[in-house]
C-alpha positions as CSV (number, residue, x, y, z in Angstrom):
1,M,-2.6,-21.5,3.0
2,Q,-2.6,-19.0,6.2
3,D,-5.2,-16.9,7.0
4,T,-3.5,-13.1,6.9
5,L,-5.7,-9.4,7.9
6,Y,-6.8,-9.6,4.3
7,G,-7.9,-12.9,3.5
8,K,-6.0,-16.1,2.7
9,S,-2.5,-15.6,2.0
10,A,-0.7,-17.3,-1.2
11,P,0.7,-20.8,-0.9
12,H,4.5,-21.1,0.0
13,G,6.6,-20.9,-3.3
14,S,3.7,-18.9,-5.3
15,P,4.5,-15.6,-7.3
16,Q,2.1,-14.0,-4.7
17,Q,3.8,-14.9,-1.8
18,G,5.1,-12.1,0.0
19,R,3.2,-9.7,-2.2
20,R,2.6,-6.3,-0.6
21,L,-1.2,-5.0,-1.2
22,S,-1.7,-1.6,-2.6
23,F,-3.9,1.1,-0.7
24,P,-6.1,0.7,-3.5
25,E,-6.4,-3.0,-2.9
26,I,-6.7,-2.4,0.9
27,L,-9.1,0.4,0.8
28,S,-11.7,-1.8,-1.6
29,D,-11.2,-4.3,0.7
30,P,-14.9,-5.3,2.6
31,L,-13.8,-5.1,6.0
32,V,-11.6,-2.2,5.8
33,R,-14.6,-0.7,4.5
34,T,-16.8,-1.7,7.2
35,V,-14.6,-0.2,9.4
36,M,-13.9,3.1,7.6
37,R,-17.9,3.6,7.7
38,A,-18.3,2.8,11.6
39,D,-15.6,5.4,12.1
40,G,-17.1,7.8,9.8
41,V,-14.2,8.0,7.0
42,D,-15.3,9.2,3.4
43,P,-13.2,7.5,1.2
44,A,-13.0,9.8,-1.2
45,E,-12.0,12.3,1.5
46,L,-9.0,9.9,2.6
47,E,-8.3,9.0,-1.2
48,R,-8.0,12.9,-1.6
49,C,-5.5,13.2,1.3
50,L,-3.3,10.6,0.2
51,A,-3.1,12.0,-2.9
52,G,-2.3,15.1,-2.1
53,M,0.3,13.7,0.6
54,A,1.9,11.8,-2.0
55,A,1.8,14.8,-4.4
56,T,4.1,16.3,-1.8
57,L,6.4,13.6,-0.9
58,A,7.0,13.3,-4.9
59,R,8.0,17.0,-5.3
60,T,10.0,17.1,-1.8
61,R,11.6,13.7,-1.4
62,P,14.7,12.8,-3.1
63,P,14.9,10.3,-6.0
64,F,15.6,6.6,-4.2
65,P,18.8,5.8,-5.4
66,T,19.4,3.8,-8.9
67,Q,21.0,0.7,-9.2
68,S,23.9,1.9,-10.6
69,R,24.0,4.5,-7.5
70,C,23.9,1.6,-5.0
71,A,27.0,-0.1,-6.3
72,A,29.1,3.1,-6.3
73,L,28.1,3.2,-2.5
74,C,29.3,-0.5,-2.0
């Protein structure tokens, strides 16, 4: 295992190897919470801001291509 920014990485070949953390997982990390507190970041306000951005992107961004649409492009 290797140390990473967010703790220990998964062992080579394990199902968790290469897994990306979600925002809730990152934002619940004690180190991240400590830095947020030191920087005066309100977790609830940040959550509302990120949810608002996600809603805006969902309304304005075209959907990701489906596998069949990708196949048609190749």
